[in-house]
VOBA-1610 file (N, C-alpha, C; in pm, whole numbers, padded with zeros to 5 digits, always signed):
BEGIN
Unk+04293+03746+20214Unk+04390+03636+20232Unk+04388+03596+20379Unk+04386+03463+20405Unk+04382+03412+20540Unk+04514+03441+20611Unk+04504+03441+20751Unk+04625+03465+20830Unk+04720+03348+20815Unk+04844+03376+20800Unk+04946+03272+20776Unk+05052+03284+20885Unk+05080+03167+20950Unk+05180+03162+21056Unk+05312+03119+20994Unk+05412+03205+20990Unk+05538+03168+20925Unk+05612+03059+20996Unk+05583+03031+21129Unk+05655+02928+21201Unk+05595+02789+21180Unk+05479+02782+21116Unk+05416+02652+21091Unk+05479+02588+20969Unk+05459+02456+20954Unk+05516+02382+20841Unk+05425+02383+20719Unk+05308+02438+20733Unk+05214+02439+20619Unk+05263+02535+20511Unk+05241+02500+20387Unk+05283+02591+20277Unk+05199+02717+20276Unk+05257+02828+20232Unk+05180+02953+20230Unk+05069+02947+20125Unk+04962+03015+20153Unk+04852+03016+20056Unk+04895+03090+19929Unk+04836+03056+19814Unk+04872+03127+19688Unk+04829+03273+19693Unk+04910+03355+19627Unk+04878+03498+19619Unk+04758+03519+19529Unk+04677+03617+19562Unk+04560+03642+19476Unk+04604+03702+19342Unk+04521+03678+19242Unk+04548+03735+19109Unk+04535+03886+19115Unk+04601+03951+19020Unk+04600+04098+19019Unk+04459+04151+19005Unk+04378+04080+18928Unk+04240+04128+18909Unk+04159+04117+19039Unk+04191+04015+19124Unk+04120+04000+19249Unk+04164+04104+19352Unk+04293+04151+19340Unk+04344+04249+19436Unk+04271+04381+19421Unk+04237+04419+19295Unk+04172+04549+19273Unk+04024+04533+19237Unk+03969+04420+19274Unk+03829+04396+19234Unk+03733+04489+19306Unk+03766+04521+19435Unk+03675+04605+19513Unk+03700+04754+19496Unk+03798+04793+19414Unk+03827+04935+19392Unk+03748+04987+19274Unk+03721+05120+19273Unk+03650+05177+19156Unk+03731+05157+19027Unk+03659+05155+18917Unk+03722+05128+18788Unk+03826+05233+18753Unk+03795+05361+18785Unk+03887+05467+18747Unk+04018+05460+18824Unk+04020+05390+18942Unk+04142+05378+19020Unk+04220+05252+18990Unk+04160+05162+18910Unk+04230+05040+18877Unk+04340+05069+18774Unk+04460+05010+18788Unk+04567+05035+18689Unk+04531+04973+18555Unk+04553+05047+18450Unk+04523+05001+18316Unk+04649+04937+18256Unk+04631+04830+18179Unk+04749+04767+18116Unk+04813+04863+18015Unk+04945+04859+18009Unk+05018+04948+17919Unk+05004+04900+17775Unk+04974+04996+17684Unk+04960+04968+17543Unk+05090+05009+17470Unk+05127+04937+17366Unk+05247+04978+17290Unk+05227+05114+17226Unk+05328+05197+17236Unk+05321+05332+17181Unk+05346+05325+17031Unk+05247+05368+16956Unk+05260+05365+16809Unk+05267+05503+16748Unk+05214+05602+16814Unk+05210+05738+16760Unk+05322+05818+16823Unk+05433+05827+16757Unk+05548+05901+16808Unk+05580+06012+16709Unk+05592+06131+16759Unk+05625+06244+16674Unk+05775+06242+16641Unk+05806+06208+16516Unk+05946+06203+16474Unk+05983+06341+16420Unk+06089+06399+16471Unk+06128+06531+16420Unk+06161+06525+16272Unk+06133+06635+16203Unk+06157+06639+16058Unk+06304+06630+16023Unk+06390+06664+16116Unk+06533+06658+16090Unk+06583+06515+16079Unk+06503+06416+16126Unk+06544+06277+16118Unk+06466+06209+16006Unk+06520+06194+15889Unk+06446+06137+15776Unk+06416+05989+15797Unk+06298+05951+15753Unk+06258+05812+15763Unk+06306+05740+15638Unk+06384+05636+15651Unk+06442+05562+15540Unk+06375+05428+15528Unk+06307+05405+15417Unk+06239+05281+15395Unk+06339+05170+15362Unk+06290+05050+15367Unk+06376+04937+15339Unk+06417+04938+15192Unk+06546+04928+15168Unk+06596+04925+15032Unk+06625+05062+14973Unk+06598+05170+15046Unk+06620+05304+14991Unk+06768+05328+14961Unk+06854+05281+15047Unk+06997+05303+15029Unk+07046+05236+14901Unk+06998+05113+14875Unk+07039+05043+14755Unk+06987+05114+14630Unk+06863+05163+14637Unk+06807+05235+14522Unk+06882+05364+14496Unk+06924+05431+14602Unk+06998+05556+14585Unk+07131+05531+14514Unk+07191+05416+14539Unk+07317+05386+14471Unk+07296+05364+14322Unk+07180+05312+14283Unk+07154+05282+14142Unk+07093+05399+14067Unk+07049+05502+14136Unk+06984+05614+14070Unk+07088+05699+13998Unk+07058+05735+13872Unk+07150+05813+13790Unk+07085+05948+13760Unk+07151+06054+13798Unk+07099+06188+13774Unk+07122+06226+13628Unk+07026+06298+13569Unk+07036+06334+13427Unk+07155+06425+13401Unk+07190+06510+13496Unk+07308+06594+13479Unk+07435+06510+13471Unk+07442+06405+13552Unk+07558+06316+13546Unk+07561+06240+13414Unk+07445+06201+13364Unk+07440+06130+13236Unk+07488+06219+13123Unk+07445+06345+13122Unk+07491+06437+13017Unk+07641+06462+13026Unk+07692+06472+13150Unk+07837+06488+13166Unk+07911+06369+13110Unk+07857+06248+13131Unk+07920+06129+13076Unk+07915+06131+12923Unk+07801+06165+12865Unk+07790+06170+12719Unk+07884+06275+12660Unk+07899+06388+12729Unk+07990+06492+12680Unk+08135+06445+12678Unk+08169+06354+12767Unk+08307+06305+12774Unk+08338+06202+12666Unk+08236+06152+12596Unk+08258+06051+12493Unk+08319+06113+12368Unk+08393+06031+12295Unk+08436+06068+12161Unk+08320+06033+12069Unk+08237+06133+12040Unk+08112+06108+11970Unk+08135+06050+11832Unk+08252+06074+11773Unk+08281+06017+11641Unk+08299+05866+11647Unk+08330+05812+11766Unk+08352+05668+11781Unk+08225+05592+11820Unk+08119+05664+11854Unk+07996+05596+11898Unk+07941+05507+11786Unk+07951+05551+11663Unk+07898+05472+11551Unk+07972+05342+11530Unk+08091+05328+11587Unk+08170+05205+11572Unk+08145+05105+11683Unk+08059+05137+11780Unk+08032+05046+11891Unk+07964+04919+11840Unk+07998+04805+11899Unk+07926+04682+11870Unk+07812+04666+11969Unk+07743+04551+11965Unk+07625+04532+12048Unk+07659+04536+12197Unk+07768+04473+12236Unk+07805+04469+12377Unk+07850+04606+12427Unk+07917+04681+12341Unk+07960+04816+12382Unk+07840+04907+12402Unk+07737+04891+12321Unk+07615+04970+12340Unk+07553+04938+12476Unk+07554+04808+12512Unk+07497+04769+12642Unk+07578+04826+12758Unk+07711+04824+12745Unk+07795+04869+12855Unk+07810+05021+12860Unk+07818+05085+12744Unk+07852+05227+12739Unk+07731+05316+12714Unk+07615+05255+12689Unk+07493+05334+12674Unk+07387+05294+12775Unk+07354+05166+12783Unk+07247+05123+12873Unk+07287+05132+13019Unk+07408+05092+13053Unk+07449+05094+13193Unk+07454+05236+13250Unk+07509+05336+13180Unk+07510+05472+13237Unk+07371+05530+13261Unk+07271+05489+13181Unk+07136+05540+13202Unk+07054+05446+13291Unk+07124+05352+13359Unk+07062+05266+13459Unk+06961+05168+13398Unk+06989+05121+13277Unk+06901+05022+13214Unk+06980+04900+13164Unk+07069+04845+13247Unk+07145+04728+13201Unk+07058+04605+13182Unk+06938+04604+13242Unk+06850+04488+13228Unk+06798+04471+13086Unk+06810+04575+13002Unk+06764+04568+12864Unk+06875+04522+12770Unk+06985+04477+12825Unk+07099+04436+12742Unk+07060+04326+12644Unk+06989+04222+12692Unk+06955+04110+12606Unk+06863+04153+12492Unk+06771+04244+12522Unk+06680+04293+12417Unk+06757+04366+12309Unk+06852+04453+12348Unk+06930+04527+12251Unk+07018+04433+12168Unk+07073+04331+12232Unk+07158+04237+12158Unk+07074+04155+12061Unk+06955+04111+12104Unk+06870+04031+12016Unk+06825+04111+11893Unk+06804+04241+11910Unk+06761+04325+11798Unk+06879+04390+11727Unk+07002+04352+11765Unk+07123+04396+11696Unk+07135+04549+11692Unk+07121+04610+11808Unk+07135+04755+11819Unk+07282+04785+11846Unk+07353+04827+11745Unk+07492+04868+11762Unk+07502+05020+11760Unk+07624+05072+11754Unk+07640+05217+11759Unk+07580+05288+11640Unk+07586+05226+11522Unk+07532+05291+11402Unk+07380+05298+11404Unk+07315+05189+11451Unk+07169+05188+11455Unk+07113+05257+11577Unk+07200+05285+11676Unk+07152+05350+11798Unk+07095+05488+11769Unk+07158+05562+11676Unk+07113+05698+11646Unk+06976+05700+11578Unk+06932+05585+11524Unk+06804+05582+11454Unk+06688+05534+11538Unk+06711+05504+11666Unk+06605+05454+11751Unk+06502+05562+11779Unk+06375+05525+11774Unk+06268+05615+11815Unk+06167+05537+11899Unk+06062+05603+11943Unk+05965+05540+12033Unk+05895+05421+11967Unk+05868+05431+11837Unk+05801+05320+11769Unk+05890+05196+11766Unk+06021+05218+11744Unk+06113+05104+11745Unk+06118+05039+11883Unk+06117+05120+11987Unk+06123+05066+12123Unk+05999+04985+12156Unk+05883+05025+12105Unk+05762+04947+12127Unk+05771+04812+12055Unk+05825+04814+11933Unk+05841+04689+11860Unk+05941+04596+11928Unk+06034+04654+12003Unk+06131+04573+12078Unk+06073+04522+12209Unk+05943+04548+12234Unk+05873+04501+12353Unk+05927+04566+12481Unk+05975+04689+12470Unk+06012+04766+12589Unk+05887+04842+12631Unk+05815+04788+12727Unk+05682+04836+12759Unk+05681+04948+12862Unk+05782+04958+12946Unk+05781+05062+13050Unk+05799+05199+12985Unk+05706+05288+13013Unk+05711+05422+12953Unk+05836+05497+12999Unk+05870+05483+13127Unk+05989+05552+13178Unk+06116+05508+13107Unk+06127+05377+13077Unk+06245+05328+13006Unk+06251+05386+12864Unk+06137+05392+12798Unk+06135+05447+12662Unk+06170+05595+12661Unk+06120+05669+12760Unk+06151+05811+12767Unk+06300+05834+12792Unk+06358+05755+12883Unk+06500+05770+12913Unk+06585+05738+12790Unk+06550+05634+12716Unk+06627+05595+12598Unk+06615+05700+12489Unk+06494+05748+12462Unk+06475+05847+12355Unk+06543+05979+12390Unk+06536+06021+12516Unk+06605+06144+12557Unk+06756+06130+12543Unk+06809+06015+12579Unk+06953+05993+12569Unk+06998+05988+12423Unk+06920+05921+12339Unk+06954+05916+12196Unk+06947+06055+12134Unk+06845+06133+12171Unk+06833+06269+12118Unk+06953+06354+12158Unk+07000+06337+12281Unk+07117+06415+12325Unk+07242+06372+12249Unk+07258+06244+12226Unk+07372+06197+12146Unk+07365+06249+12003Unk+07244+06258+11948Unk+07228+06313+11813Unk+07273+06458+11807Unk+07237+06536+11909Unk+07279+06677+11911Unk+07431+06688+11919Unk+07493+06602+11999Unk+07638+06603+12006Unk+07700+06565+11872Unk+07640+06469+11804Unk+07693+06425+11674Unk+07676+06534+11569Unk+07561+06601+11568Unk+07539+06710+11472Unk+07639+06824+11496Unk+07663+06856+11622Unk+07761+06961+11653Unk+07901+06920+11609Unk+07934+06794+11629Unk+08066+06747+11586Unk+08079+06749+11435Unk+07973+06708+11365Unk+07979+06705+11218Unk+07991+06846+11160Unk+07926+06943+11224Unk+07934+07080+11172Unk+08072+07140+11193Unk+08137+07101+11302Unk+08270+07156+11331Unk+08383+07066+11280Unk+08348+06962+11208Unk+08450+06871+11157Unk+08542+06943+11058Unk+08669+06921+11074Unk+08767+06988+10989Unk+08777+06916+10854Unk+08743+06989+10748Unk+08764+06938+10613Unk+08904+06971+10565Unk+08945+07092+10591Unk+09081+07133+10556Unk+09121+07248+10647Unk+09249+07253+10679Unk+09301+07359+10764Unk+09444+07390+10719Unk+09473+07518+10709Unk+09606+07557+10665Unk+09641+07699+10706Unk+09769+07729+10700Unk+09821+07860+10737Unk+09878+07925+10612Unk+09845+08051+10592Unk+09894+08132+10480Unk+09966+08252+10537Unk+10089+08280+10498Unk+10168+08208+10397Unk+10218+08075+10449Unk+10236+07982+10356Unk+10271+07845+10391Unk+10412+07835+10447Unk+10504+07914+10395Unk+10642+07910+10443Unk+10742+07881+10334Unk+10697+07809+10232Unk+10786+07784+10119Unk+10795+07908+10031Unk+10910+07929+09971Unk+10933+08050+09891Unk+10832+08063+09778Unk+10790+07950+09724Unk+10703+07955+09607Unk+10562+08001+09638Unk+10524+08007+09766Unk+10385+08037+09801Unk+10367+08175+09862Unk+10456+08267+09828Unk+10438+08407+09864Unk+10388+08482+09742Unk+10314+08589+09766Unk+10253+08662+09655Unk+10358+08722+09563Unk+10463+08775+09622Unk+10569+08836+09542Unk+10698+08834+09622Unk+10801+08889+09561Unk+10932+08885+09623Unk+10937+08968+09752Unk+10872+09082+09751Unk+10874+09168+09870Unk+10794+09106+09985Unk+10685+09038+09950Unk+10607+08968+10054Unk+10691+08858+10117Unk+10768+08787+10037Unk+10855+08683+10089Unk+10962+08742+10180Unk+11024+08855+10140Unk+11128+08918+10222Unk+11073+08962+10357Unk+10952+09017+10357Unk+10896+09066+10482Unk+10870+08952+10581Unk+10828+08837+10528Unk+10801+08724+10616Unk+10928+08651+10657Unk+11025+08647+10568Unk+11149+08576+10598Unk+11243+08660+10685Unk+11254+08788+10654Unk+11349+08872+10726Unk+11295+08924+10858Unk+11165+08948+10860Unk+11106+09002+10983Unk+10974+08930+11012Unk+10979+08801+11047Unk+10854+08726+11070Unk+10773+08776+11189Unk+10841+08840+11286Unk+10768+08886+11404Unk+10686+09011+11377Unk+10698+09069+11258Unk+10626+09192+11225Unk+10520+09172+11119Unk+10489+09049+11082Unk+10393+09022+10975Unk+10277+08940+11029Unk+10161+08958+10967Unk+10040+08886+11006Unk+10039+08745+10949Unk+09955+08662+11005Unk+09938+08525+10959Unk+09789+08495+10948Unk+09750+08437+10836Unk+09611+08397+10813Unk+09598+08247+10833Unk+09500+08208+10913Unk+09472+08066+10936Unk+09331+08036+10885Unk+09321+07938+10796Unk+09195+07901+10737Unk+09152+07764+10789Unk+09022+07752+10813Unk+08963+07624+10851Unk+08831+07608+10777Unk+08821+07501+10702Unk+08700+07472+10625Unk+08626+07360+10694Unk+08500+07384+10726Unk+08412+07285+10788Unk+08297+07256+10692Unk+08213+07158+10720Unk+08100+07130+10631Unk+08000+07244+10619Unk+08006+07344+10707Unk+07906+07451+10703Unk+07966+07590+10683Unk+08097+07604+10691Unk+08153+07739+10685Unk+08299+07736+10645Unk+08347+07854+10605Unk+08489+07878+10582Unk+08532+07986+10680Unk+08625+07952+10766Unk+08665+08042+10873Unk+08806+08092+10847Unk+08820+08220+10866Unk+08951+08283+10850Unk+08985+08355+10980Unk+09103+08327+11029Unk+09151+08390+11151Unk+09279+08465+11122Unk+09279+08591+11155Unk+09397+08677+11133Unk+09469+08694+11265Unk+09589+08639+11272Unk+09672+08653+11391Unk+09768+08768+11375Unk+09776+08857+11472Unk+09869+08970+11463Unk+10013+08922+11471Unk+10108+09004+11435Unk+10249+08964+11445Unk+10289+08938+11589Unk+10399+08868+11604Unk+10444+08830+11738Unk+10475+08951+11824Unk+10543+09047+11765Unk+10575+09168+11842Unk+10451+09250+11873Unk+10354+09249+11776Unk+10227+09320+11794Unk+10250+09466+11835Unk+10338+09531+11760Unk+10370+09670+11792Unk+10251+09763+11771Unk+10153+09720+11691Unk+10034+09802+11666Unk+09920+09768+11763Unk+09946+09678+11853Unk+09845+09638+11953Unk+09717+09589+11885Unk+09732+09507+11784Unk+09618+09451+11712Unk+09569+09324+11783Unk+09442+09301+11772Unk+09385+09179+11828Unk+09364+09073+11721Unk+09317+08958+11765Unk+09286+08850+11672Unk+09148+08873+11613Unk+09137+08864+11483Unk+09009+08884+11416Unk+08964+08755+11350Unk+08833+08734+11350Unk+08775+08612+11293Unk+08674+08653+11185Unk+08675+08578+11077Unk+08580+08600+10969Unk+08518+08465+10935Unk+08392+08447+10968Unk+08322+08321+10944Unk+08223+08339+10831Unk+08242+08265+10724Unk+08154+08274+10607Unk+08067+08149+10600Unk+07939+08167+10631Unk+07845+08056+10631Unk+07812+08017+10487Unk+07832+07890+10454Unk+07809+07845+10317Unk+07662+07852+10276Unk+07572+07854+10372Unk+07429+07859+10337Unk+07392+07991+10270Unk+07463+08098+10303Unk+07426+08231+10254Unk+07511+08277+10136Unk+07591+08190+10081Unk+07670+08224+09963Unk+07590+08187+09838Unk+07579+08285+09748Unk+07496+08266+09630Unk+07567+08188+09520Unk+07696+08204+09513Unk+07769+08139+09405Unk+07914+08118+09448Unk+07974+08016+09391Unk+08113+07985+09420Unk+08185+07961+09288Unk+08284+08043+09260Unk+08368+08026+09142Unk+08513+08016+09188Unk+08596+07968+09099Unk+08735+07957+09135Unk+08821+07965+09009Unk+08941+08004+09032Unk+09040+08013+08924Unk+09177+07991+08984Unk+09271+07950+08903Unk+09407+07935+08951Unk+09500+08017+08862Unk+09603+08066+08919Unk+09698+08148+08846Unk+09838+08114+08892Unk+09931+08152+08811Unk+10071+08123+08838Unk+10139+08251+08883Unk+10210+08244+08994Unk+10287+08359+09037Unk+10396+08387+08935Unk+10413+08512+08904Unk+10503+08550+08796Unk+10649+08515+08824Unk+10684+08499+08948Unk+10824+08473+08979Unk+10850+08325+09013Unk+10744+08239+08999Unk+10763+08095+09018Unk+10661+08024+08932Unk+10703+07971+08821Unk+10610+07915+08723Unk+10565+07774+08757Unk+10619+07714+08863Unk+10587+07575+08893Unk+10476+07559+08997Unk+10430+07668+09056Unk+10329+07660+09161Unk+10206+07740+09122Unk+10089+07684+09155Unk+09963+07751+09128Unk+09901+07801+09258Unk+09824+07906+09246Unk+09750+07962+09359Unk+09602+07957+09326Unk+09524+07896+09412Unk+09379+07886+09392Unk+09312+08010+09449Unk+09232+08075+09368Unk+09154+08189+09413Unk+09007+08151+09406Unk+08940+08152+09520Unk+08797+08119+09525Unk+08718+08247+09546Unk+08613+08265+09467Unk+08531+08386+09473Unk+08389+08346+09516Unk+08342+08408+09622Unk+08211+08379+09677Unk+08122+08502+09662Unk+08005+08481+09608Unk+07909+08591+09589Unk+07807+08585+09703Unk+07799+08695+09779Unk+07708+08699+09894Unk+07565+08725+09849Unk+07544+08829+09771Unk+07411+08859+09719Unk+07428+08927+09584Unk+07316+08959+09523Unk+07320+09016+09388Unk+07369+09160+09386Unk+07353+09233+09494Unk+07389+09375+09495Unk+07538+09397+09521Unk+07599+09311+09597Unk+07739+09329+09630Unk+07825+09239+09542Unk+07946+09283+09520Unk+08038+09205+09440Unk+08091+09086+09518Unk+08154+08993+09451Unk+08207+08874+09518Unk+08329+08908+09603Unk+08345+08838+09710Unk+08466+08851+09788Unk+08554+08731+09759Unk+08682+08751+09771Unk+08778+08650+09728Unk+08858+08598+09847Unk+08889+08471+09840Unk+08979+08408+09935Unk+09087+08338+09855Unk+09210+08372+09883Unk+09322+08310+09813Unk+09389+08208+09902Unk+09402+08087+09849Unk+09471+07981+09919Unk+09604+07956+09848Unk+09709+08019+09897Unk+09842+07993+09843Unk+09905+07885+09929Unk+09869+07761+09898Unk+09909+07649+09983Unk+09927+07526+09895Unk+10029+07444+09920Unk+10051+07328+09833Unk+09941+07222+09841Unk+09865+07219+09950Unk+09761+07119+09964Unk+09632+07158+09892Unk+09625+07279+09843Unk+09504+07326+09776Unk+09514+07291+09628Unk+09410+07229+09576Unk+09405+07194+09435Unk+09263+07168+09392Unk+09248+07103+09279Unk+09115+07078+09224Unk+09030+06991+09317Unk+09093+06899+09388Unk+09017+06810+09477Unk+08955+06888+09592Unk+09030+06977+09653Unk+08976+07056+09763Unk+08868+07151+09714Unk+08891+07210+09597Unk+08789+07301+09541Unk+08660+07226+09514Unk+08670+07104+09461Unk+08550+07024+09436Unk+08479+06990+09567Unk+08556+06961+09672Unk+08495+06932+09803Unk+08421+07053+09857Unk+08481+07172+09844Unk+08416+07294+09892Unk+08287+07320+09814Unk+08290+07299+09684Unk+08170+07321+09604Unk+08060+07222+09642Unk+08096+07098+09671Unk+07995+07001+09713Unk+07935+07040+09848Unk+08019+07085+09942Unk+07969+07130+10071Unk+07876+07250+10055Unk+07915+07342+09967Unk+07831+07460+09944Unk+07697+07421+09884Unk+07697+07327+09789Unk+07572+07283+09728Unk+07482+07215+09829Unk+07540+07136+09919Unk+07460+07069+10022Unk+07398+07171+10118Unk+07472+07272+10157Unk+07420+07375+10247Unk+07317+07462+10177Unk+07332+07484+10048Unk+07233+07561+09974Unk+07099+07488+09971Unk+07103+07354+09959Unk+06980+07277+09962Unk+06910+07288+10097Unk+06991+07290+10205Unk+06934+07307+10338Unk+06872+07445+10352Unk+06940+07548+10301Unk+06889+07685+10312Unk+06763+07705+10231Unk+06754+07641+10113Unk+06636+07657+10029Unk+06516+07580+10085
//
C-alpha cells in the first residue's frame, strides 16, 4: 500500500482484499474460512425429537390402556350399539376414527361387530395390515369378555331357607331358623349357563368357627338330570322341587333341594335345557 499523508485532501487509497494481504504468505499459515459445524456429539441423555413426534405421541394408544377401557365396558350392552356408537366407542379408543365412514357404510353395529374377521375387513377395503390386526385383536378381546359374561350370567339365584314358614323342611327346622337365626346355616344357590353353585354360609355367631364353603357343579360332567316335587307334610299348599344329578355310572346321584317359591316347572325346564347344551359341548 502506498504512503498516505493524513493531512492532504486526497482520499485514502482502498484497502487491499484479504486474499491480497496473505498472498505472499505460505499456504499453511493463511487463515482458512470457517465451515459450519455439522458433526456435533449429542449426549444420549438429550433425546432427539423429530418433527411431529409430540403430536403422534398424543394419538398413540397403548394396548394395556385399550384393554383397561374394554374391561370397563358393560359388555352386555355392546350388542345394542348403533353404527355411530361403534365408531365412537370402538374405533376411537383403538386410534382408528378415520375408518368411521367405512364402518357406517357397511352397517357395522354392536351386534355385527362380534362377527368381524380378517376376510370381512378385506372386503371392506381396509388395506392396511396394521389396522386389520388392531381391529381383529380388539374384537377377539371383546369376544372373550362376552363369553366370560355369558358363562357367569345369572339364570336364577336364591337363598334356602326362603324365610316363609311353608318352605322349611319340618316344624323343628322352622323353629331353629326363626327362634335362633344366628345359630343356623344358610344355603345360597346360583344357577349359570354352565354350572350350579352352592354356597354354605356359616351362622352369624359362628360359634363353631366354620368357614364359607363352595360347591360348584359343572353341567358338562353331569350324566343325567331328573327331578321330582313333593309336598311337605305340614303344609299341603307348597311344593318342593328336588333335582337329582348323576355324576357317573359308579356313584349314586346327588340331590339338590330347592325349597323356594320361585322354583317350579319353568326353572327345571331351563336347567335341563342348559344341561343338554353343555352336554353337547362336552361330547
